[in-house]
C-alpha angles and dihedrals in degrees: 000000000000106000130186114203114196110189130133097199107089092196088064101031096055098054092042091051091048092049092050094047091050087060090054100257124144104237131194115189121201123174099193127072097215091047090050092052090050091048092051090053090067104028137061121219137178098217134021122197112190141169116232095229115053138158110266095003145015140247094256090064090048090050093052093048093046093050090051091065119101107264095022116243120240111246130208115191123209116204145172122230092265093059100043090111089057090050090056088052087052090057089055089052093055107277115148095224144313135241121213114220130276099044135157125254089239093057090046093052091045089059092046092051092052090048090051090053090049091048092050090049091051091048091051091048091048091050090052091049092049090050090050091048093048089059089072097044126094118268118245146080100226120119090244094057092041088058092048092050092047091054093046089057095042095048100039096098096037119112092214122110118255127212113203115201131185145107122295112284098022094116106264095151091046089055091049090051090047091054087052099044095044092052134078085256091068093113092049125086122286106209114193118196120190102207090191094054101053115082111243091237091060099035100094094048094046094049103036100024130229144234123246109274094018089127140351108298096022094125096160141017114278118199095205131220095280091061093048092059089077098177096327131097129297109206113199104195118194091014087173086074093054107127110259094221091058097047095092089056091049090048091055091050089054098043101038100024090232139101142172126239120228111271094022138090099196117103118240125202122244112210118184148064122279124221118178133189130199134191092192128061101261094198090062090048088053091051089049092051093246097113131037114255095214092052090047092056091044090055097039098065093118116022123202114187117195119211124233116253090242089065093055106038090149086073094062096092091052092043091053091049090050092047092048089055089053099045103026106049091161090058094231098142141056133174120243117242091238090054091051090050092051094043087056090062095058124098097229099203088182091054121204093346090058091048090050093050090048091053093049090049091049091053091049098050102035094089112192094351113110100185107068116224133196095267089060089059099041100082090066103044102073136249094277089068099048099082091050093049094046091057089054096054104099135187094277092055092048091049092048090051092052093046091050092051092048094049094047091049092050092049091049092050092048095043093248095305102144098197091057091041090054091049090049090052093046095242135106122264089246091056090048092054090047092050093047090052092048093049094045095245118158105255093197091068 
């Protein structure tokens, strides 16, 4: 562990430093309070051991600075009889414990060992939390995605509205769900509204709700989607399709946190955070008179722009691995390195959604093959990609394709009996097994 020892008495500091170093800890000793505070401003430690009374400072200041670190350091306070009351105050401010002087080296090390165990437990818990949080982030190592993931984590617990922009298929709803899951609202509802999917004649009633008899066909009360948010997140997907005539009512719900159901006059409270996504540039729609300017600025407080897949092709291997985890829980499939290389040359106008659909198609049509190749992906990528991909298929790929077809045919003719299939192909059974492994064919079939 990294330990800072703040003690001005050399007769105590030297043996304590020696005892800690003998246990394998990395120890920094500082005898001055102001110097220790300055050192903590630029260094992270696991444990701080500090006297209460120090030249140019005191242990309470050291405690506060150490607990402000991320993650906070564990602090052990050393005190004389006259400052025991201060040491108790230190416990209330987050110190692990205190030792009253004089104390034995054994009691000192016993406290340090317990603090090490506590620190290790906190580190393990933090690792688990980080792993859980990363589950909701976007896959990739590109600078663009690193920026997106950073903002998702920074903005998760904000109350401000977020406008997510980007081309179709870039993952706007996934980002909205990440903002929800990473926040303290994670156990509250996530209500997704597709503004493009609801007929304009039904939109107001579906979103704001209505009272029985409010219009023809309103046979019962309907609470509406705004009411069902209940402290969670309202995700307005395709906000560019939000009916213009209803935008003033939505603006009031955002600004005043209140709305009125159809057929009622009483105000109802809206409780929740709003995240919106658009496939069209809203500012241009404002300029064209197709979207209210005041609603645009109310939605566009925090703006998250998602990059197209073509601008982050280095993320394709990680995206494929992430998608395989989602759609191949039995871990039956992998993607050949040559296929990954060739997939990285395509334009992907449908972005990540197109890549996902291509992978699912490849898994569906590959038959007994377990290593997916470029021809398994090609049916789903569009005619504009075919000429590019064909130029990339070399002699090795053509040979592998022919060998796969020959082996599968032989196995079918011989009813899956590999010895007879090998004889039919004019090779040994060992060579057949080797070839099947190389080509990614299921050897259990």
